[in-house]
C-alpha positions in Angstrom: 0.2 0.0 -0.4 1.4 3.5 -1.5 0.8 6.5 1.4 1.8 9.7 2.2 3.4 10.8 5.5 3.0 15.0 6.0 6.0 17.0 8.0 4.7 20.4 8.6 7.0 22.9 9.4 10.2 20.8 8.8 12.4 23.8 7.2 13.6 26.6 9.3 15.2 29.0 6.9 12.3 29.1 4.4 9.2 27.5 3.7 8.5 26.9 0.0 7.2 22.9 -0.3 9.3 20.3 -1.7 9.3 16.7 -1.2 11.5 14.3 -0.8 11.5 10.0 -1.1 12.4 8.0 2.1 12.0 4.7 3.1 8.8 2.8 4.0 10.2 2.2 7.8 8.4 5.2 9.8 10.8 4.3 12.6 13.7 5.9 10.6 12.0 8.7 9.9 14.1 11.8 11.3 13.5 15.7 10.2 16.8 16.7 11.0 18.3 14.0 8.6 15.9 14.9 5.2 17.1 18.4 5.1 20.3 17.6 2.9 19.7 18.1 -1.0 15.8 18.2 -1.1 14.4 17.9 -4.6 11.4 19.3 -6.2 8.3 17.3 -6.4 8.3 16.8 -10.6 11.7 15.3 -9.9 11.5 13.1 -7.1 11.1 9.2 -7.8 7.8 8.7 -5.5 8.4 5.9 -3.6 6.3 3.9 -0.8 6.4 7.0 1.8 7.2 10.6 0.9 7.9 13.8 3.4 6.3 16.7 2.4 8.7 19.6 4.7 9.6 23.5 4.1 12.1 24.2 1.3 15.8 24.9 3.1 19.2 25.0 2.2 21.3 22.3 1.7 22.5 22.3 5.6 20.1 23.1 8.5 19.5 26.5 10.3 22.7 28.4 11.8 22.7 28.0 15.4 20.3 25.1 15.1 20.2 21.5 17.0 17.3 18.7 16.0 16.8 16.2 18.8 18.2 13.1 17.7 15.2 10.3 16.3 16.8 8.2 18.4 16.7 10.4 21.6 13.0 11.0 20.9 12.1 7.2 20.7 14.1 6.1 23.7 12.5 8.9 25.7 8.9 7.9 25.1 9.8 4.6 27.6 12.5 5.9 29.8 11.5 9.6 31.1 8.2 11.0 31.7 9.5 14.9 31.4 9.7 15.9 28.3 12.6 18.9 29.0 14.5 16.3 30.0 14.4 15.5 26.5 17.3 18.5 25.5 19.8 16.8 28.6 22.2 16.2 26.6 21.9 19.3 23.3 24.9 21.4 23.3 24.6 24.3 25.8 21.0 23.0 27.2 20.4 22.5 30.9 17.7 21.9 33.3 16.5 23.7 36.4 15.2 21.5 38.5 11.3 21.6 39.6 8.1 18.6 40.0 8.5 14.9 38.3 7.1 16.2 34.9 7.9 20.0 35.3 11.9 21.3 35.0 12.5 24.4 33.2 15.3 24.2 30.3 18.1 26.5 30.3 19.9 27.6 27.0 23.2 29.3 27.4 22.1 30.4 31.2 19.1 31.2 30.4 15.7 30.0 31.7 12.0 30.2 32.0 10.4 33.3 30.7 14.0 34.5 28.5 13.3 31.3 26.2 10.5 30.6 23.8 8.9 27.7 23.8 6.7 26.6 21.5 4.1 22.9 21.5 2.5 22.2 18.3 3.1 26.4 17.0 1.8 27.8 20.4 3.5 29.9 22.5 2.6 28.6 26.1 3.2 30.6 29.3 3.3 28.9 33.0 -0.1 30.3 35.1 1.4 29.7 38.6 3.3 32.3 40.7 5.9 29.3 41.2 6.0 28.5 37.5 4.8 25.1 38.0 3.3 24.4 34.6 5.8 25.7 32.4 5.6 24.9 28.7 7.1 21.8 28.1 5.1 20.2 30.9 1.6 20.5 28.5 3.3 17.7 26.2 4.2 14.3 26.9 7.3 12.8 25.8 4.9 10.0 24.0 3.8 12.6 21.8 6.7 14.1 20.9 7.8 13.5 17.4 10.7 16.2 16.4 12.2 19.0 18.4 14.3 22.1 17.5 16.4 24.0 19.9 18.1 27.5 18.4 19.9 29.4 21.1 20.6 33.1 21.0 20.7 33.8 17.3 17.1 32.8 16.2 15.7 33.9 13.0 13.0 36.8 14.0 10.3 34.6 12.4 10.8 32.0 15.1 11.7 34.7 18.1 9.9 37.1 19.5 9.5 38.4 23.3 12.9 36.4 24.0 16.4 36.8 24.8 17.7 33.3 25.4 16.3 31.4 22.2 13.7 29.4 20.7 12.8 25.6 21.7 10.4 24.0 18.9 8.5 20.8 20.1 6.0 19.1 17.6 4.1 16.1 17.8 3.4 13.7 15.2 1.8 14.8 12.1 -1.3 13.7 10.2 -1.0 10.3 7.7 -3.2 10.1 4.7 -3.8 7.1 2.6 -3.3 7.2 -1.4 -5.8 7.4 -4.0 -8.9 4.7 -4.0 -7.0 2.7 -1.3 -8.3 1.2 1.6 -8.6 3.4 4.8 -4.7 3.5 6.3 -5.1 2.8 10.5 -2.0 2.9 12.4 -1.8 2.4 16.4 0.6 2.3 19.1 1.0 0.7 22.7 3.4 1.7 25.4 3.7 0.5 28.8 7.2 1.3 31.3 8.2 1.1 34.3 11.1 2.8 36.6 12.0 0.8 39.9 13.1 4.7 41.5 9.7 6.0 42.9 8.2 3.1 41.2 7.0 5.0 38.7 4.8 3.6 35.8 3.0 4.4 32.8 2.0 4.2 29.5 0.6 5.9 26.1 -1.6 5.0 23.4 -2.4 6.6 19.5 -4.7 5.3 17.0 -5.6 7.1 13.7 -7.6 6.3 10.7 -6.8 7.6 7.2 -8.1 7.9 3.8 -7.1 10.0 0.7 -8.4 13.5 1.8 -9.1 13.3 6.1 -6.9 12.0 9.2 -8.3 11.7 12.5 -5.6 10.7 15.2 -6.0 10.7 19.0 -3.5 10.1 21.7 -3.4 9.4 25.4 -0.7 8.8 28.2 -0.6 8.6 32.2 2.2 8.6 34.5 2.7 8.5 38.2 5.9 8.0 40.5 6.2 8.2 44.2 8.7 10.0 45.8 12.4 9.3 44.6 15.0 8.3 46.4 19.3 9.9 46.1 22.1 7.8 46.3 22.4 7.8 50.0 21.3 10.2 52.8 21.6 14.1 52.3 19.2 15.4 55.0 18.6 15.4 58.7 15.6 17.3 58.0 13.3 14.6 57.0 10.8 13.2 59.5 8.0 11.8 57.3 10.4 10.3 54.9 13.9 8.7 55.1 16.7 10.6 55.6 17.7 9.4 51.3 14.0 10.2 49.8 13.8 13.2 48.3 10.3 14.6 49.8 7.4 15.6 47.7 8.3 14.7 44.1 5.6 12.2 43.6 3.2 13.3 40.8 0.6 12.0 38.4 -0.3 13.0 34.9 -2.7 12.4 32.3 -2.8 13.6 28.6 -5.4 13.5 25.9 -5.4 14.7 22.5 -7.6 14.4 19.1 -6.7 15.9 16.1 -8.3 15.7 12.7 -6.6 17.5 9.5 -8.0 17.6 6.2 -6.5 18.0 2.7 -7.2 19.1 -0.8 -4.4 19.3 -3.9 -2.1 21.7 -2.2 -4.1 23.0 0.8 -3.8 21.2 4.4 -6.1 22.0 7.6 -5.4 20.6 11.1 -7.9 20.7 14.0 -6.5 19.6 17.6 -7.9 20.0 20.8 -6.4 18.7 24.0 -6.6 18.1 27.7 -4.5 17.5 30.6 -5.4 16.7 34.2 -2.3 16.7 36.8 -4.3 15.7 40.1 -1.1 16.3 42.3 3.0 17.3 41.8 4.8 17.7 44.8 8.0 20.0 44.4 10.9 19.5 46.3 11.9 23.2 46.2 9.3 25.1 46.6 7.0 25.6 49.7 3.8 24.4 47.8 3.0 21.8 45.9 0.4 21.0 43.2 -3.0 19.8 44.5 -4.4 19.9 40.7 -3.8 21.4 37.3 -6.3 20.9 34.6 -5.7 22.4 31.2 -7.0 22.3 27.7 -6.7 23.6 24.4 -7.5 24.3 20.8 -5.0 24.7 17.9 -5.9 25.2 14.3 -3.6 25.8 11.7 -3.5 25.7 7.8 -1.0 25.7 5.4 -1.3 26.2 1.8 0.3 26.0 -1.4 0.5 28.4 -4.3 3.1 29.4 -7.2 4.6 32.6 -5.4 5.3 30.5 -2.6 2.9 29.3 0.6 0.8 30.5 3.3 0.9 29.1 7.1 -1.6 30.6 9.8 -2.6 29.3 13.6 -4.9 30.3 16.0 -5.0 28.4 19.3 -6.8 28.7 22.5 -5.3 27.3 25.8 -7.2 27.7 29.2 -5.4 26.3 32.7 -6.7 26.0 36.0 -4.0 25.7 38.3 -4.4 25.0 42.4 -1.8 24.8 44.9 -1.7 23.8 48.4 0.2 21.4 50.8 0.9 17.6 50.0 1.7 14.7 52.6 5.4 15.7 52.7 4.7 19.2 53.7 2.2 18.7 56.3 -1.1 18.7 54.5 -2.4 15.6 55.8 -1.7 16.9 59.2 -4.2 20.2 58.8 -1.7 22.5 57.7 -3.5 24.1 54.5 -3.3 27.7 52.3 -5.0 26.9 49.1 -4.0 29.0 46.0 -5.6 29.3 42.9 -4.6 30.5 39.3 -6.8 31.2 36.1 -5.2 31.8 33.0 -6.3 32.2 29.2 -3.5 32.3 26.7 -4.5 33.2 22.8 -2.8 33.5 19.8 -2.8 34.3 16.2 -0.5 33.8 13.4 0.1 34.3 10.0 3.0 34.0 7.4 3.8 33.9 4.7 7.0 32.7 2.4 7.6 34.2 -1.1 9.8 32.8 -3.4 11.3 36.0 -5.2 14.0 34.1 -7.4 15.4 30.2 -7.0 17.7 31.4 -4.5 16.0 34.7 -2.7 13.7 33.8 0.3 11.1 36.7 1.6 9.4 35.8 4.6 6.9 38.4 6.3 4.3 37.4 8.9 2.7 38.7 12.0 1.8 37.4 15.5 -0.7 38.5 18.2 -0.9 37.0 21.9 -4.1 37.7 24.5 -2.9 36.3 27.5 -5.3 36.9 30.6 -4.3 35.8 34.4 -6.2 35.7 37.8 -4.1 34.3 40.8 -6.2 34.3 44.1 -5.4 32.5 47.7 -9.0 31.8 49.3 -9.5 32.4 53.1 -8.7 29.6 55.4 -11.2 30.2 58.2 -12.0 32.2 61.4 -9.7 31.2 64.0 -8.0 34.0 65.5 -4.8 32.3 64.8 -5.3 32.2 60.9 -7.0 35.9 61.0 -4.7 36.8 58.9 -5.2 34.7 56.2 -9.2 36.1 55.7 -11.7 37.1 55.9 -11.6 37.6 52.1 -9.4 36.3 49.0 -6.0 37.6 48.6 -5.3 38.8 45.4 -2.1 38.5 44.3 -2.5 39.2 40.3 -6.1 39.9 39.5 -7.6 40.5 36.3 -3.7 40.4 34.7 -3.7 41.3 31.5 -0.8 41.2 28.7 -1.0 41.6 25.1 1.8 41.5 22.4 1.5 42.5 18.6 4.6 41.6 16.8 5.0 42.0 12.6 8.4 40.8 11.1 10.1 40.4 7.8 13.2 38.2 6.7 15.0 37.7 3.6 17.4 35.0 2.9 19.7 34.4 0.0 21.7 31.8 -1.2 24.0 33.3 -3.4 26.1 30.1 -4.3 27.1 26.7 -3.3 29.1 28.4 -0.2 27.0 31.5 0.7 24.0 31.7 2.9 22.6 34.8 4.5 19.6 35.8 6.6 18.9 39.0 7.5 15.1 39.9 9.3 13.8 42.5 11.5 10.8 41.5 14.3 8.9 45.0 15.7 6.5 44.7 18.4 4.5 45.9 21.3 3.6 44.7 24.6 0.8 46.2 26.6 0.6 45.2 30.4 -1.7 46.0 33.1 -3.6 44.4 36.5 -6.3 45.7 38.4 -6.6 46.8 42.3 -5.8 43.9 44.7 -6.4 43.4 48.3 -5.0 41.4 51.4 -7.3 38.6 52.4 -9.6 41.2 52.2 -7.8 43.7 53.5 -7.0 47.0 52.2 -3.3 47.4 53.6 -0.9 49.7 53.2 1.3 47.6 50.9 -2.3 47.3 49.0 -3.2 50.5 48.8 0.2 51.8 47.7 -0.4 49.4 44.5 -3.7 50.2 43.9 -2.9 54.3 43.7 0.2 53.2 41.4 -0.8 53.2 37.1 -0.5 49.7 36.6 -0.8 50.2 32.6 2.6 49.5 30.6 3.4 49.7 27.4 6.9 48.5 25.7 8.0 49.0 21.9 10.5 46.0 21.5 12.8 45.5 18.0 15.0 42.4 17.5 16.8 41.9 14.2 19.3 39.1 13.3 21.9 38.8 10.8 23.0 35.3 9.9 25.3 34.4 7.5 27.0 30.9 6.8 30.0 30.4 4.6 30.9 26.1 3.4 34.0 26.2 2.5 34.0 22.6 1.0 32.6 19.5 2.0 34.4 19.0 4.9 34.1 22.6 6.3 31.4 25.1 7.4 31.8 28.1 9.6 29.0 30.3 10.6 28.6 33.3 12.1 25.9 35.4 13.9 24.6 38.9 15.6 21.2 39.4 17.5 19.3 42.0 19.1 16.9 40.3 21.1 13.9 41.7 23.8 11.6 40.6 26.2 9.4 42.2 28.4 8.5 41.6 32.3 6.1 39.0 33.3 2.9 39.4 34.9 4.3 38.1 38.5 7.6 40.2 37.5 5.7 43.3 37.3 2.5 42.7 39.4 3.8 40.8 42.4 3.1 43.3 45.1 3.0 41.9 49.1 5.9 42.2 51.1 3.8 40.8 53.8 1.6 41.2 56.4 1.9 43.2 59.8 0.3 41.5 62.7 1.0 43.4 65.6 4.4 44.6 65.8 5.3 41.4 63.8 5.7 41.4 60.0 4.8 38.0 58.2 6.4 37.7 55.0 4.2 34.8 53.9 3.1 36.6 51.0 6.5 37.1 49.4 7.2 33.8 50.3 4.4 32.0 48.1 6.2 33.9 44.6 8.9 32.1 44.2 9.2 30.7 40.4 13.0 30.0 40.5 13.4 27.3 43.4 15.7 29.2 45.5 13.3 28.9 48.8 13.3 32.6 49.1 10.7 35.5 49.2 10.0 38.1 46.1 8.0 41.3 45.5 7.9 42.8 41.5 8.5 46.1 40.6 6.1 47.6 38.2 8.8 50.0 36.9 10.5 47.3 35.3 11.9 47.9 31.8 12.4 45.3 29.0 15.4 42.9 28.8 17.6 43.8 25.7 20.2 41.3 24.6 23.0 41.7 21.9 24.4 38.2 21.3 27.5 37.2 18.6 28.1 33.5 18.1 30.6 31.9 15.7 30.0 28.2 14.5 33.0 25.8 13.1 31.9 22.5 12.2 34.5 20.1 10.7 33.3 16.8 9.1 34.3 13.8 6.7 32.4 14.3 3.3 29.6 12.4 3.9 29.5 13.3 7.3 29.1 9.8 8.4 32.5 8.5 10.0 33.9 11.8 12.5 32.4 15.5 13.2 33.6 18.3 15.3 31.7 21.2 15.9 32.4 24.2 18.0 30.6 27.0 19.4 31.3 30.1 21.2 28.7 32.7 22.2 28.8 36.5 24.0 26.0 38.1 25.4 25.5 41.9 26.8 22.0 42.0 28.4 20.8 45.9 28.9 18.3 46.0 32.0 18.4 42.4 33.3 15.9 41.6 35.7 17.6 40.4 38.8 16.9 40.4 42.2 18.3 42.3 45.0 17.3 42.4 49.0 14.0 43.9 49.4 13.8 47.4 51.3 11.8 49.0 53.5 8.5 50.2 51.6 5.0 51.3 53.0 5.3 50.4 56.7 6.9 47.0 56.2 11.0 46.4 57.0 11.3 43.6 54.6 14.1 42.2 56.3 16.7 39.4 55.3 17.6 36.7 56.6 14.1 36.0 57.5 12.3 32.3 58.2 14.4 29.4 58.0 17.3 31.3 56.8 15.6 32.9 53.7 16.3 35.6 52.0 13.4 38.1 51.3 13.9 40.1 47.8 12.9 42.2 44.8 13.4 42.5 41.4 15.4 45.3 39.5 16.9 46.1 36.1 20.8 45.5 36.2 23.4 44.8 32.9 24.5 41.7 32.6 27.0 39.4 30.3 27.3 35.7 29.8 29.7 33.9 27.9 30.8 30.0 26.8 31.5 27.5 24.5 29.6 24.5 23.3 31.9 21.2 22.0 30.1 17.9 20.5 31.8 15.3 18.4 31.4 11.9 17.2 33.7 9.3 15.7 32.6 6.2 13.8 34.9 3.5 15.4 33.9 -0.1 14.0 31.7 -0.7 11.3 31.5 -4.7 10.1 28.3 -7.1 9.1 29.7 -9.3 11.9 29.8 -6.7 14.8 28.0 -4.0 14.0 28.2 0.2 14.1 29.7 1.6 16.9 30.1 4.9 17.6 32.0 7.4 20.0 29.9 10.6 21.1 30.6 13.7 23.3 29.3 16.8 24.2 30.7 19.3 26.5 29.8 23.0 27.2 30.7 25.6 29.5 28.6 29.1 30.5 29.4 31.8 32.9 27.0 34.8 33.6 27.8 38.1 35.6 26.1 40.9 37.1 28.1 43.8 35.7 26.8 46.6 38.4 27.0 44.1 41.4 30.1 42.1 40.4 27.9 38.9 41.1 27.2 35.5 39.5 24.1 35.4 37.6 21.4 32.6 39.6 21.7 29.1 38.0 24.6 28.8 36.0 25.6 25.5 34.6 29.2 24.5 35.7 31.7 22.6 33.1 29.5 19.4 31.7 30.4 16.5 29.5 28.8 13.7 28.0 30.4 10.5 26.9 28.8 7.9 25.2 29.6 4.4 23.2 26.8 3.6 20.9 26.3 0.4 19.3 23.9 -0.9 16.9 23.1 -4.5 15.1 20.3 -4.7 13.5 17.9 -4.6 15.7 19.7 -4.4 18.4 20.9 -0.8 20.0 23.5 -0.6 23.0 24.6 2.8 24.7 27.3 3.1 27.4 27.1 6.9 28.9 29.2 8.8 31.1 27.8 12.1 32.4 30.4 14.4 34.0 29.4 17.5 35.7 32.2 19.9 37.2 31.6 21.5 40.7 29.3 24.4 41.5 31.5 27.1 43.2 30.4 30.5 41.1 26.8 31.1 42.8 24.6 33.9 43.3 24.8 34.9 47.1 21.8 37.1 47.3 19.5 34.1 46.7 21.6 31.5 48.9 22.5 29.2 46.0 23.9 26.2 47.3 27.2 25.1 46.0 27.4 21.5 44.8 30.3 19.2 44.4 31.2 17.4 41.1 30.4 13.9 40.2 30.1 11.4 37.4 27.4 9.3 36.3 27.1 6.3 34.4 24.0 4.9 32.5 23.8 1.4 30.4 20.7 1.5 27.9 19.5 -1.1 25.4 16.7 -2.0 23.0 16.2 -4.4 20.2 13.2 -3.7 17.5 11.2 -5.7 15.5 9.0 -4.6 12.8 6.0 -4.4 15.2 7.5 -4.6 18.4 10.3 -2.5 20.8 11.9 -3.6 24.1 13.7 -0.9 25.9 15.7 -1.4 28.7 18.1 0.9 30.9 19.7 1.9 34.2 20.3 5.5 35.1 22.7 6.2 37.7 24.3 2.7 37.9 26.6 3.1 40.9 23.9 4.7 42.9 26.3 7.9 43.0 24.9 10.1 45.6 24.9 13.8 44.1 23.3 17.2 44.2 22.0 18.6 41.1 23.7 22.2 40.5 20.7 23.8 39.2 18.1 21.9 41.2 17.4 24.5 44.0 16.9 24.5 47.6 15.5 21.4 48.9 12.7 22.4 51.2 10.5 19.1 50.2 10.0 18.7 53.9 10.0 21.0 56.9 12.5 20.7 60.4 10.1 18.4 62.7 11.2 21.0 65.9 11.0 24.3 64.2 8.3 23.8 61.4 10.0 25.7 59.3 11.8 25.0 55.9 15.8 25.1 55.6 18.0 27.0 53.6 21.7 25.5 52.6 21.1 22.3 50.8 20.5 21.3 47.2 17.9 19.0 45.8 20.0 15.8 45.4 19.5 14.0 42.2 17.8 10.2 41.5 20.1 7.4 42.9 20.1 4.2 40.9 16.7 3.4 38.9 16.1 0.0 36.8 13.8 0.7 33.9 12.1 -1.2 31.3 9.5 -0.6 28.4 7.8 -2.1 25.6 6.3 -0.5 22.5 3.4 -2.0 20.2 2.8 -0.8 16.8 0.1 -1.5 14.2 
């Protein structure tokens, strides 16, 4: 049976439609491997399957990395946190959170400084503690392709971010050929991981004819608290000293997609729902006790004689609840309900115009409308709890953040050696919020905030200039410069409370509830924050053999200077509140301000084919090394969560259906910490991981051991451990880093039809 597999948006420097014949084995399809030497549809010899993809140059987009297809396949059963799929991408590290809510850090920049797209939707965390970052909304089992673009990002893929862009796409629609029987596909997977007793599974099913395709996907995962490689704390009383308290979780995802096509047009309508009944956070004072979200995403792509046109409209509705789970006293009567409701809507239109055979013009516009309410309900009339009543505490009331951008981009392929890209994006961000109350009371802090003009408007300008020079078949060089701009988030501008006065005492609880960085400290925003403006220069040298099959070495140094970098400083007295540090448990009370900062570093990656025979198979050595350093120019201190030097060394073996990996992860000691945030220092460590899989035609078996030697180590970017309170004082205690996971035996089974 002949069939067609549509992969939309696989090209990133351009979007003219081209076709390329590929093999009939879907397990071998990798978007990143189909970028080279695309031929037109008229010239292609159509085999059983072909990929429809965006026009691109003969090599990948400058400064872009694709997630390896084998990594994606393995991740579907080996992990439950989608962000961890990027753990071995050069320049990428992770900020710890809940079991499915790590936040990616790219070249030292994290969270709101990155633009994260899931199926083209620009997602925003609707939580004062950022418990639901963008990648937490998609399960690893739903990811088909992913691309990472550091700082030097084409303007058509950037906007309202200074650190880079991460694009994650789920499976694209698959159609039967004309006059054939309906095409039916399905997949069923299950997995178990011993550390945390984690288990789950996923299912997908589709049916299609030549013009319509209907696909359903679903996944579920749950885990208990995980264990470290040994004792790491003396605070735990509910759990053992080697158990990471507040790290349990459960999550369920479902989606339904309908694709329709005729001639040169394609429309995809996708709806989805996520339910997270609970998710503990070992580095946050609160836990997630409910997160229900749904989305609708409609996209079209049309081909014309002049090029192609892409459109998208989406709506996301997230209802998020926080309180205390068992490890933080939730089952012993301790309570503090916190609710968030966020609505995120977006529109996009983009035209790719083939000016000549070598010149491509891209023009487009984006609109994003975001609404947020964040309130904390009163907890009763008990005199000891009257500070949390009689009415709700409004952290953000009727928050608004609207963004409208227009952009244009010119790509030129001057000859076989030179490729250039120039682009400019101009956008406006308008923010506002309503009047607030402190648990139904107008405190001096609330009055001062309400008397301040809340509306803010930013005009942001981005530009990017890229050049690639292919010296010969074995050498490629890239150079890029860019200006990127990001406006503050609603929490950064409008988190207003410095605490609540009780007689002669000031209780900073309200500040501690606003913490989106996992350091245990308390935060208040700054309504006068200016947008961050980053200027980045980066270069890449890529050396490889002629066929890019035997060896490769790639080196990418970078430097970024940031004007108005949003960083923390000790909170200053205001509105009759002292805001003094250190506070409860030794933590600091902090406020946000604009500073000057810079970041620099280098990424190195390489691979070498060591052996290839019919008897022993294929043996490849691979390594990735990264270093980044960030400093605040005004204070002279270090920036927060900068990953120390780290390296990954792996031996990968393939023989028929067998795939085997021996992997060593090496991380240097973290001594360059940010003092004002009390960032803990961590020791260096080395981990050993083993993985193996066997792939039949309709079945795949995965097995592995993570942290084979059961190493006890601290996560350099995991934040401060507050998974349990001190058994005597009842306070969270500063100073201990969240530990990494100890040894885990993992197995997975996947069936396809």
